[in-house]
C-alpha positions, -999 to +999 in steps of 0.1 A: +407+655-539+418+624-522+410+586-535+391+570-513+417+543-512+440+567-496+417+565-468+436+544-441+427+545-404+465+545-391+468+576-414+443+595-403+457+592-368+492+600-379+478+631-393+458+642-365+485+639-344+510+654-366+487+681-369+482+688-330+519+683-323+522+705-355+496+734-335+516+730-302+550+735-322+542+768-339+525+780-312+560+779-294+582+784-325+558+805-347+580+808-386+608+785-377+583+759-370+563+768-402+596+764-419+597+726-407+567+718-411+563+731-449+597+711-453+582+678-438+555+677-459+576+686-488+599+657-481+566+633-480+552+646-510+588+637-527+598+606-509+629+621-492+636+602-460+624+623-432+643+596-409+679+610-419+670+647-416+703+660-403+693+696-412+673+697-385+692+685-356+704+717-343+669+729-343+648+706-335+664+682-308+638+690-279+605+687-301+611+650-303+577+645-300+572+664-334+592+651-351+582+617-341+550+626-350+561+634-381+579+600-388+545+584-376+527+602-406+557+593-434+554+556-419+519+553-427+518+574-459+546+545-470+523+524-457+495+533-477+516+534-512+524+503-506+494+491-506+482+504-537+511+492-558 
C-alpha cells in the first residue's frame, strides 16, 4: 500500500515513462531487459546510485532512453523522499 503522501505528479509521470520504455525494451531484449528492470527497482529500493551503474555500460549504451527514464524515476523518488523527511 502506497501512502497518499507518496503520490506525486512528477513521480507518476516518471513511473509511466519508465514503464513504457521498459515495455519497449523488453520487447526488444527480453530477459536481459528484465534483469535490468529488476536491478533498477532494487537500486531504488536500496537507495543505490542509479547514475553510477557502470555494470550496465557494456550492455545498455544503445538503451539511453530506457536508462534516462530510470534516472528520471529515481530523481522523482528521491524528491518525494526529501519532502517526507
